C-alpha positions as a Python dict, from the first residue, in 0.01 Angstrom:
ca = {
    (1, 'M'): (0, 0, 0),
    (2, 'W'): (-219, 188, -246),
    (3, 'E'): (-134, 9, -573),
    (4, 'I'): (-423, -214, -682),
    (5, 'D'): (-401, -537, -879),
    (6, 'K'): (-693, -509, -1124),
    (7, 'T'): (-688, -862, -1267),
    (8, 'Y'): (-1038, -912, -1122),
    (9, 'R'): (-1171, -689, -1404),
    (10, 'N'): (-1136, -975, -1651),
    (11, 'D'): (-1427, -1149, -1478),
    (12, 'L'): (-1620, -859, -1326),
    (13, 'Q'): (-1635, -588, -1592),
    (14, 'E'): (-1977, -706, -1710),
    (15, 'V'): (-2100, -690, -1349),
    (16, 'F'): (-1971, -334, -1309),
    (17, 'D'): (-2129, -229, -1639),
    (18, 'R'): (-2463, -378, -1537),
    (19, 'L'): (-2463, -196, -1202),
    (20, 'L'): (-2367, 135, -1361),
    (21, 'E'): (-2651, 93, -1611),
    (22, 'K'): (-2897, 25, -1329),
    (23, 'K'): (-2777, 334, -1146),
    (24, 'E'): (-2852, 536, -1459),
    (25, 'V'): (-3201, 388, -1475),
    (26, 'L'): (-3259, 491, -1115),
    (27, 'Q'): (-3121, 842, -1164),
    (28, 'N'): (-3314, 904, -1486),
    (29, 'Q'): (-3649, 789, -1345),
    (30, 'R'): (-3680, 959, -1009),
    (31, 'H'): (-4057, 924, -1000),
    (32, 'L'): (-4069, 688, -707),
    (33, 'P'): (-4371, 785, -494),
    (34, 'A'): (-4273, 938, -161),
    (35, 'V'): (-4461, 672, 35),
    (36, 'A'): (-4283, 392, -154),
    (37, 'L'): (-3945, 559, -97),
    (38, 'R'): (-4016, 591, 274),
    (39, 'K'): (-4120, 226, 301),
    (40, 'I'): (-3805, 108, 124),
    (41, 'R'): (-3584, 320, 348),
    (42, 'E'): (-3757, 191, 661),
    (43, 'S'): (-3717, -168, 547),
    (44, 'L'): (-3353, -121, 451),
    (45, 'M'): (-3286, 55, 782),
    (46, 'I'): (-3393, -256, 971),
    (47, 'E'): (-3213, -499, 737),
    (48, 'W'): (-2895, -292, 735),
    (49, 'T'): (-2889, -262, 1114),
    (50, 'Y'): (-2968, -630, 1168),
    (51, 'N'): (-2712, -761, 920),
    (52, 'S'): (-2427, -527, 1011),
    (53, 'N'): (-2471, -585, 1384),
    (54, 'S'): (-2514, -961, 1340),
    (55, 'I'): (-2184, -983, 1152),
    (56, 'E'): (-2023, -839, 1466),
    (57, 'G'): (-2195, -1086, 1701),
    (58, 'N'): (-2517, -910, 1799),
    (59, 'T'): (-2783, -1180, 1862),
    (60, 'L'): (-3100, -976, 1797),
    (61, 'S'): (-3304, -1139, 1520),
    (62, 'L'): (-3441, -939, 1228),
    (63, 'R'): (-3783, -926, 1392),
    (64, 'E'): (-3634, -828, 1729),
    (65, 'T'): (-3431, -555, 1561),
    (66, 'Q'): (-3752, -422, 1405),
    (67, 'M'): (-3925, -425, 1745),
    (68, 'V'): (-3638, -234, 1908),
    (69, 'L'): (-3619, 27, 1631),
    (70, 'Q'): (-3984, 81, 1542),
    (71, 'E'): (-4170, -17, 1858),
    (72, 'D'): (-3905, 76, 2116),
    (73, 'I'): (-3952, -262, 2284),
    (74, 'T'): (-3694, -417, 2517),
    (75, 'I'): (-3625, -778, 2421),
    (76, 'K'): (-3612, -1021, 2712),
    (77, 'G'): (-3285, -1210, 2741),
    (78, 'K'): (-3089, -965, 2526),
    (79, 'S'): (-2817, -745, 2670),
    (80, 'L'): (-2840, -369, 2708),
    (81, 'R'): (-2541, -336, 2477),
    (82, 'E'): (-2726, -520, 2198),
    (83, 'H'): (-3018, -277, 2231),
    (84, 'F'): (-2779, 18, 2220),
    (85, 'E'): (-2608, -128, 1913),
    (86, 'A'): (-2940, -139, 1728),
    (87, 'K'): (-3048, 214, 1824),
    (88, 'N'): (-2700, 353, 1761),
    (89, 'H'): (-2682, 199, 1416),
    (90, 'E'): (-3020, 350, 1331),
    (91, 'S'): (-2895, 693, 1442),
    (92, 'A'): (-2576, 644, 1240),
    (93, 'I'): (-2776, 564, 925),
    (94, 'N'): (-2993, 872, 972),
    (95, 'H'): (-2674, 1076, 1010),
    (96, 'L'): (-2533, 906, 700),
    (97, 'Y'): (-2831, 1008, 486),
    (98, 'K'): (-2778, 1370, 591),
    (99, 'L'): (-2408, 1348, 509),
    (100, 'A'): (-2483, 1195, 169),
    (101, 'E'): (-2713, 1482, 77),
    (102, 'G'): (-2490, 1755, 214),
    (103, 'T'): (-2191, 1757, -21),
    (104, 'S'): (-2041, 1587, -323),
    (105, 'S'): (-1699, 1556, -153),
    (106, 'P'): (-1611, 1185, -125),
    (107, 'L'): (-1521, 1165, 243),
    (108, 'S'): (-1350, 1344, 531),
    (109, 'S'): (-1185, 1227, 851),
    (110, 'S'): (-1438, 1423, 1059),
    (111, 'E'): (-1721, 1231, 889),
    (112, 'L'): (-1554, 899, 968),
    (113, 'L'): (-1516, 1000, 1332),
    (114, 'S'): (-1875, 1121, 1352),
    (115, 'L'): (-2009, 789, 1218),
    (116, 'H'): (-1796, 598, 1467),
    (117, 'G'): (-1918, 826, 1744),
    (118, 'Y'): (-2277, 721, 1676),
    (119, 'I'): (-2182, 351, 1670),
    (120, 'L'): (-2024, 346, 2017),
    (121, 'R'): (-2235, 612, 2188),
    (122, 'S'): (-2340, 503, 2541),
    (123, 'I'): (-2144, 180, 2489),
    (124, 'E'): (-1781, 292, 2502),
    (125, 'D'): (-1803, 670, 2524),
    (126, 'E'): (-1432, 710, 2597),
    (127, 'C'): (-1353, 552, 2256),
    (128, 'A'): (-1646, 684, 2050),
    (129, 'G'): (-1527, 903, 1764),
    (130, 'R'): (-1160, 866, 1860),
    (131, 'L'): (-877, 689, 1680),
    (132, 'R'): (-710, 413, 1878),
    (133, 'N'): (-392, 492, 2071),
    (134, 'G'): (-283, 135, 2129),
    (135, 'G'): (-231, -194, 1949),
    (136, 'V'): (-508, -435, 1848),
    (137, 'R'): (-530, -791, 1718),
    (138, 'I'): (-814, -929, 1507),
    (139, 'S'): (-938, -1280, 1572),
    (140, 'G'): (-930, -1494, 1257),
    (141, 'A'): (-749, -1236, 1043),
    (142, 'N'): (-428, -1309, 851),
    (143, 'F'): (-259, -979, 942),
    (144, 'T'): (-175, -754, 1236),
    (145, 'P'): (-303, -394, 1209),
    (146, 'P'): (-38, -120, 1199),
    (147, 'N'): (106, 50, 1504),
    (148, 'A'): (-126, 307, 1659),
    (149, 'R'): (127, 586, 1596),
    (150, 'K'): (82, 534, 1222),
    (151, 'V'): (-298, 532, 1227),
    (152, 'P'): (-370, 910, 1191),
    (153, 'D'): (-141, 941, 888),
    (154, 'L'): (-272, 620, 732),
    (155, 'V'): (-633, 739, 766),
    (156, 'E'): (-544, 1070, 597),
    (157, 'E'): (-357, 884, 322),
    (158, 'L'): (-663, 666, 264),
    (159, 'I'): (-892, 969, 243),
    (160, 'T'): (-651, 1134, -3),
    (161, 'F'): (-648, 812, -206),
    (162, 'V'): (-1027, 819, -226),
    (163, 'K'): (-1035, 1188, -321),
    (164, 'T'): (-767, 1168, -589),
    (165, 'N'): (-840, 812, -712),
    (166, 'P'): (-492, 769, -866),
    (167, 'E'): (-576, 417, -988),
    (168, 'A'): (-875, 547, -1193),
    (169, 'L'): (-1114, 303, -1026),
    (170, 'N'): (-1486, 312, -1093),
    (171, 'D'): (-1715, 410, -805),
    (172, 'I'): (-1780, 50, -699),
    (173, 'E'): (-1413, -46, -708),
    (174, 'L'): (-1310, 266, -515),
    (175, 'A'): (-1566, 205, -238),
    (176, 'T'): (-1457, -160, -213),
    (177, 'V'): (-1086, -79, -195),
    (178, 'F'): (-1160, 186, 67),
    (179, 'H'): (-1350, -79, 265),
    (180, 'H'): (-1056, -317, 264),
    (181, 'K'): (-787, -58, 340),
    (182, 'F'): (-992, 82, 628),
    (183, 'V'): (-1025, -264, 782),
    (184, 'W'): (-651, -317, 736),
    (185, 'I'): (-572, 11, 917),
    (186, 'H'): (-830, -79, 1185),
    (187, 'P'): (-833, 278, 1317),
    (188, 'F'): (-1055, 218, 1620),
    (189, 'F'): (-1040, -14, 1920),
    (190, 'D'): (-1397, -127, 1850),
    (191, 'G'): (-1672, -61, 1595),
    (192, 'N'): (-1450, -77, 1285),
    (193, 'G'): (-1674, -315, 1089),
    (194, 'R'): (-1998, -123, 1139),
    (195, 'T'): (-1823, 207, 1071),
    (196, 'V'): (-1655, 94, 750),
    (197, 'R'): (-1979, -51, 610),
    (198, 'L'): (-2144, 285, 675),
    (199, 'A'): (-1855, 484, 529),
    (200, 'M'): (-1836, 263, 220),
    (201, 'N'): (-2202, 336, 161),
    (202, 'L'): (-2145, 707, 206),
    (203, 'L'): (-1906, 687, -89),
    (204, 'L'): (-2159, 491, -295),
    (205, 'M'): (-2459, 706, -204),
    (206, 'R'): (-2275, 1026, -294),
    (207, 'K'): (-2233, 875, -642),
    (208, 'G'): (-2604, 801, -680),
    (209, 'F'): (-2615, 439, -564),
    (210, 'P'): (-2836, 298, -289),
    (211, 'P'): (-2659, 135, 8),
    (212, 'A'): (-2493, -205, -32),
    (213, 'I'): (-2591, -430, 258),
    (214, 'I'): (-2356, -721, 335),
    (215, 'L'): (-2579, -1003, 457),
    (216, 'K'): (-2524, -1193, 781),
    (217, 'N'): (-2549, -1521, 590),
    (218, 'D'): (-2245, -1413, 388),
    (219, 'H'): (-2027, -1327, 688),
    (220, 'K'): (-1786, -1618, 637),
    (221, 'K'): (-1753, -1532, 270),
    (222, 'Y'): (-1706, -1167, 370),
    (223, 'Y'): (-1420, -1236, 612),
    (224, 'E'): (-1253, -1469, 363),
    (225, 'A'): (-1282, -1199, 94),
    (226, 'L'): (-1116, -946, 326),
    (227, 'N'): (-836, -1194, 403),
    (228, 'Q'): (-781, -1250, 31),
    (229, 'A'): (-769, -874, -24),
    (230, 'N'): (-489, -861, 235),
    (231, 'R'): (-293, -1078, -10),
    (232, 'G'): (-372, -842, -297),
    (233, 'K'): (-658, -1050, -441),
    (234, 'Y'): (-971, -836, -468),
    (235, 'H'): (-1196, -1055, -681),
    (236, 'K'): (-1409, -1202, -401),
    (237, 'L'): (-1456, -874, -216),
    (238, 'M'): (-1542, -685, -536),
    (239, 'L'): (-1799, -950, -626),
    (240, 'L'): (-1952, -956, -277),
    (241, 'V'): (-1995, -578, -264),
    (242, 'S'): (-2130, -576, -621),
    (243, 'Q'): (-2389, -842, -539),
    (244, 'A'): (-2497, -654, -226),
    (245, 'L'): (-2532, -339, -434),
    (246, 'E'): (-2726, -517, -708),
    (247, 'R'): (-2978, -638, -452),
    (248, 'T'): (-3067, -286, -336),
    (249, 'L'): (-3060, -147, -690),
    (250, 'N'): (-3314, -412, -787),
    (251, 'I'): (-3530, -325, -485),
    (252, 'Y'): (-3543, 43, -584),
    (253, 'I'): (-3585, -17, -957),
    (254, 'G'): (-3853, -279, -892),
    (255, 'A'): (-4054, -15, -707),
    (256, 'L'): (-4051, 231, -999),
    (257, 'P'): (-4391, 284, -1164),
    (258, 'G'): (-4420, 61, -1470),
    (259, 'S'): (-4121, -155, -1374),
    (260, 'D'): (-4130, -501, -1529),
    (261, 'Y'): (-3861, -649, -1303),
    (262, 'E'): (-3978, -995, -1200),
    (263, 'Y'): (-3719, -1190, -1006),
    (264, 'K'): (-3792, -1547, -901),
    (265, 'E'): (-3614, -1797, -684),
    (266, 'I'): (-3402, -2014, -909),
    (267, 'S'): (-3576, -2329, -786),
    (268, 'D'): (-3904, -2189, -927),
    (269, 'L'): (-3750, -2045, -1242),
    (270, 'V'): (-3612, -2378, -1364),
    (271, 'E'): (-3965, -2518, -1370),
    (272, 'E'): (-4060, -2282, -1655),
    (273, 'E'): (-4070, -2399, -2016),
    (274, 'N'): (-3765, -2363, -2241),
    (275, 'M'): (-3526, -2317, -1950),
    (276, 'P'): (-3202, -2476, -2082),
    (277, 'Y'): (-3014, -2497, -1752),
    (278, 'G'): (-3080, -2668, -1423),
    (279, 'Q'): (-3094, -2515, -1076),
    (280, 'E'): (-2736, -2601, -982),
    (281, 'Y'): (-2583, -2437, -1291),
    (282, 'I'): (-2796, -2123, -1273),
    (283, 'S'): (-2714, -2092, -902),
    (284, 'L'): (-2345, -2114, -992),
    (285, 'L'): (-2385, -1838, -1251),
    (286, 'A'): (-2557, -1624, -987),
    (287, 'R'): (-2285, -1681, -727),
    (288, 'Q'): (-2016, -1595, -982),
    (289, 'G'): (-2192, -1275, -1092),
    (290, 'K'): (-2234, -1407, -1447),
    (291, 'I'): (-2605, -1319, -1452),
    (292, 'D'): (-2827, -1049, -1305),
    (293, 'A'): (-2919, -1205, -970),
    (294, 'Y'): (-2936, -1124, -603),
    (295, 'K'): (-2965, -1302, -271),
    (296, 'E'): (-3248, -1303, -17),
    (297, 'G'): (-3154, -1497, 294),
    (298, 'R'): (-2993, -1811, 155),
    (299, 'N'): (-3182, -1811, -176),
    (300, 'W'): (-3075, -1663, -508),
    (301, 'L'): (-3327, -1485, -732),
    (302, 'T'): (-3292, -1406, -1101),
    (303, 'T'): (-3502, -1363, -1415),
    (304, 'K'): (-3559, -1565, -1728),
    (305, 'E'): (-3430, -1267, -1926),
    (306, 'A'): (-3103, -1272, -1732),
    (307, 'V'): (-3042, -1636, -1826),
    (308, 'Q'): (-3134, -1566, -2189),
    (309, 'Q'): (-2893, -1270, -2198),
    (310, 'Y'): (-2615, -1492, -2065),
    (311, 'I'): (-2684, -1747, -2340),
    (312, 'A'): (-2677, -1472, -2603),
    (313, 'R'): (-2342, -1339, -2471),
    (314, 'R'): (-2190, -1687, -2488),
    (315, 'K'): (-2301, -1727, -2849),
    (316, 'R'): (-2146, -1391, -2943),
    (317, 'K'): (-1812, -1490, -2788),
    (318, 'R'): (-1791, -1819, -2978),
}
C-alpha cells in the first residue's frame, strides 16, 4: 500500500523545484506588513471554506459564504446544515493555524480527529471526531474503502508513513500522497474530503508553505486525479496540488514589499509585443505545469518572464 511509483517526477521535478524556491523566498523575506497578512488570511479563509464545501455539494456562493462568515447573515433559501458547514470550516481553519504553529511534528491521530470534530460539530455530533465503525461506499469512485475493523490500524500506519517518510518524498509529494491514502482509507462516515484537505495543509504549513486550496472549478479534475492515484498513477494529483500551492505562494509573495510579480490573464498577455506563442499553447503549458502560472476561477494567469524562461529551457535542452 505504501510503495509509491515516482515516474511523475520526470515531468514535475521543475514544478517542485520552482515551488521550493518560492517557499524559500517567502521564508527569507518575512517582512509582510501585519495588516496585509491579516487581509490575505481573511480572504483565503473565505475562499478555502467556499471551495472545500462546494466540492462536497454545499450551494453557498463565494459572496454568500463571506456574508455568513464575516457578517453572520443567514442566507434565505439555504439549509441550516450549509450555514453550519461554513461556520464549522472557519472554526476548523482557525484551529488548524494554531496546530501549525504549535509543533514541528508532522501529524497525529488526535489532530486528525480534532479537525474532523470541528467539521461535523452540530451537524452529526455522534460521528464528529470519531472513526467509522461500519462500511461505506463512495459515489463515482473506482474502489471500495477498507473494512471498518481495519481503519484504526490503517490510520496509524498512514501517520507513521508521514512521520518516517520511507520513500524520501519531498514535502509536496508527501502531503499529496497522504491526501490520497487518507481518502482511500475513508476513516469517517462523513466529512472525509474537508478533513483531508485541512490535514494536507497542516503538513504543508508545518513545512513553511501557505495552504493549497483546491478550487471548486477543478472538482471533476480532482476526483479523476484521485481515481488515477487509486491505480498507482500520481501525476495528475501531484500537479493539481502543486498548482493550488503555487497560487497561494504567488498571492503571498506578490504582497511582499518591493515584489515585482505581475501576473496577467493569458488572453491579455498574448497581446503584448514579441510574444512568440498564442493563447491556446500558453494555456496548455500552464495546465501542464510547464510554466509558472496559476488559476483564478476558470482563467489562467502567468507572466511574460515565465514564458521566456520556458523558451530558454527548451533551447538549453536542444
